[in-house]
C-alpha positions in Angstrom: 100.9 115.1 88.2 99.8 111.8 89.9 101.4 108.5 88.7 100.1 105.0 89.5 102.4 102.0 89.4 101.9 98.3 89.4 104.5 96.7 91.7 105.5 93.1 92.3 107.9 91.9 94.9 109.3 88.9 96.7 108.7 89.7 100.4 111.1 87.1 101.8 113.8 89.6 102.6 111.6 92.5 103.6 110.2 93.4 107.0 106.9 94.1 105.3 105.7 97.0 103.1 105.8 99.9 105.5 108.8 102.1 106.1 110.3 101.3 109.5 113.6 103.1 109.4 116.0 100.6 110.8 115.0 97.5 108.8 114.5 96.8 105.1 111.0 97.6 103.7 109.4 97.6 100.2 108.2 101.2 100.7 111.7 102.5 101.5 113.3 100.7 98.6 110.7 101.9 96.1 110.8 105.5 97.3 114.6 105.6 97.0 114.4 104.4 93.4 111.6 106.7 92.4 113.3 109.7 94.0 116.3 109.1 91.8 114.2 109.1 88.6 112.1 112.1 89.7 115.1 114.0 91.0 113.2 115.0 94.1 112.0 113.1 97.2 109.0 110.8 96.5 106.5 109.4 98.9 104.3 106.5 97.8 100.8 105.4 98.9 100.0 101.7 98.5 96.7 99.8 98.0 97.4 97.5 100.9 100.2 97.1 103.3 101.8 93.6 103.4 103.5 91.9 106.4 107.0 90.5 106.7 107.5 87.7 104.2 104.3 88.4 102.2 104.6 88.8 98.4 102.8 90.8 95.7 102.3 90.4 92.0 99.6 93.0 91.8 100.3 95.8 94.4 99.3 99.3 93.3 100.9 102.5 94.5 100.6 106.2 93.6 102.7 109.2 94.1 102.7 112.9 93.2 105.5 114.5 91.2 106.4 117.7 89.3 108.9 115.7 87.2 107.9 115.1 83.6 108.8 111.6 82.5 107.4 109.2 79.9 105.7 106.0 81.1 108.7 104.0 79.7 111.1 106.2 81.8 109.1 105.7 85.0 109.2 101.9 84.5 112.7 101.3 83.2 114.3 104.1 85.2 112.8 102.9 88.5 113.5 99.2 87.8 117.2 100.1 87.1 117.4 101.5 90.6 115.5 98.8 92.4 116.9 95.7 94.0 116.2 92.4 92.2 113.3 91.4 94.5 111.1 94.4 93.5 109.9 95.3 90.0 107.6 97.9 88.4 105.3 96.2 85.8 103.3 99.2 84.6 102.9 103.0 85.0 100.0 105.4 84.3 99.3 109.0 84.8 96.1 109.4 86.9 93.5 112.1 87.7 93.8 113.9 90.9 90.8 112.0 92.4 92.7 108.7 92.3 94.1 107.1 95.5 95.8 103.7 95.4 94.1 102.7 98.7 90.9 104.7 99.0 89.8 104.3 95.4 90.2 100.5 95.5 87.0 98.5 95.4 88.4 95.0 95.6 91.5 93.0 96.4 92.6 89.5 95.6 95.0 87.3 97.6 96.3 83.9 97.0 97.6 81.6 99.7 99.7 78.6 98.6 100.4 75.4 100.4 102.9 72.7 99.2 101.2 69.5 100.5 103.6 66.6 100.4 105.7 64.4 102.8 109.0 66.2 102.2 109.9 69.9 102.2 110.4 71.9 99.0 113.7 73.7 98.2 112.1 75.8 95.4 108.9 76.8 97.2 110.4 77.3 100.6 109.7 81.1 100.5 106.7 81.1 98.3 104.4 78.5 99.8 103.8 76.9 103.2 104.8 73.3 103.6 102.2 71.0 105.2 103.3 67.4 105.3 99.9 66.1 106.7 97.5 65.2 103.8 94.9 68.0 103.2 91.4 67.4 101.9 91.1 70.4 99.5 87.4 69.6 98.7 86.6 69.7 102.4 88.5 73.0 102.8 86.6 74.5 99.9 83.2 73.5 101.3 84.1 75.0 104.7 85.3 78.2 103.0 81.9 78.9 101.6 80.5 79.8 105.1 82.7 82.9 105.0 81.5 84.2 101.6 79.3 87.3 102.0 79.2 90.3 104.4 80.2 89.4 107.9 81.8 90.6 111.1 85.2 89.1 110.8 86.4 89.9 114.4 87.4 86.2 114.9 89.6 86.4 111.8 91.5 89.6 112.4 94.7 90.2 114.4 94.3 91.3 118.0 96.3 94.4 117.1 94.2 95.2 114.0 93.5 99.0 113.9 90.6 98.9 111.4 87.7 101.0 112.6 85.2 98.2 112.1 85.5 94.4 111.5 82.8 94.1 108.8 84.1 93.0 105.4 82.5 91.4 102.3 84.1 88.3 100.7 83.0 87.9 97.1 84.6 84.5 96.6 86.8 82.1 98.5 88.0 79.0 96.6 90.3 76.2 97.5 91.8 74.1 94.7 94.4 71.4 94.4 96.8 70.9 91.5 99.1 68.0 92.2 101.0 68.8 95.4 99.9 72.5 95.5 96.8 73.6 97.4 95.7 77.1 96.7 93.3 79.3 98.6 92.1 82.2 96.4 90.1 85.0 98.1 88.5 88.1 96.7 87.0 90.8 99.0 86.2 94.5 99.1 88.9 94.9 101.7 90.8 92.9 104.4 91.6 93.1 108.1 95.1 92.6 109.5 96.0 88.9 109.2 92.5 88.1 107.9 93.7 85.9 105.1 96.3 84.1 107.2 93.8 83.5 109.9 91.3 82.1 107.4 94.0 79.9 106.0 94.9 78.6 109.5 91.3 77.6 110.1 91.0 75.9 106.7 94.2 74.0 107.2 92.9 72.5 110.4 89.7 71.5 108.7 91.7 70.1 105.7 93.7 67.9 108.2 90.5 66.6 109.7 91.2 68.1 113.0 88.0 70.2 112.9 84.6 69.8 111.3 83.6 71.6 108.1 81.3 73.8 110.2 84.2 75.3 112.2 84.6 78.2 109.8 81.1 79.3 110.6 81.4 78.6 114.3 84.6 80.7 114.6 82.9 83.5 112.6 79.9 83.6 115.1 82.2 83.8 118.1 83.5 87.2 117.1 86.5 86.6 119.4 90.0 86.2 117.9 91.3 84.4 121.0 88.9 81.5 120.2 89.9 81.2 116.5 92.6 79.1 114.9 96.3 79.7 114.5 97.6 82.3 112.1 99.1 80.6 109.1 102.7 81.5 108.2 103.3 84.5 105.9 105.3 83.1 103.0 102.3 81.4 101.4 100.5 84.7 101.0 100.5 86.9 97.9 98.5 90.1 96.9 97.6 89.3 93.3 95.3 92.1 92.2 93.7 95.3 93.2 90.4 96.4 91.6 89.3 100.0 90.8 86.3 101.6 89.2 86.3 101.4 85.4 86.6 105.2 85.1 90.3 105.0 86.1 91.1 102.6 83.2 93.9 100.9 84.9 93.6 97.5 83.3 92.7 98.4 79.8 
């Protein structure tokens, strides 16, 4: 049978999602725990690989197994074998056609910035500290230039291996609540470092270093080397993955 899981993790102590052998990864930790519950080697496929230091509250994975376990057993059994910085939040038996990555039709990320004069002890690994005052309204206005279907070559990593750079951003909002500035983005899919590169451009605009039109100017250049800096990873979190209603993952 095929099982899907909802996974959350604090990425601070991991070298990203993907198994790398000689360093700690989310994938390796999860596969070790699941293999103990299934009593056979388990390989998982995820909805989206995350980089070193990036977090998730809504990662989705699937795996195939011959082991018969209840949903409760998959959740509690796996969690009991996981380190404290990874947790399974739900489990569901899925049809053969389901694939955590290729069946996904949308992904949501959140990028958090703690914007104040002094650093934060509590948010040090969950948000990026910017001491220069940010204009969140200005950042939100600039972000709207990126909504829609575009060639995001200027916003992807030089080493990105995606076959094409066209993606569709459904929404891109910047909000402030007290000292916290949050960038929330929803797209059909993302390129490598795409959200962090967008955040880097928006931060420069929020500081007043660049005009509001810079997001659009960078987009039109289609050249990563002419874009802004890549924002640090710790502010980034994968919050939700969307699937067609036929899979019934979210009730």
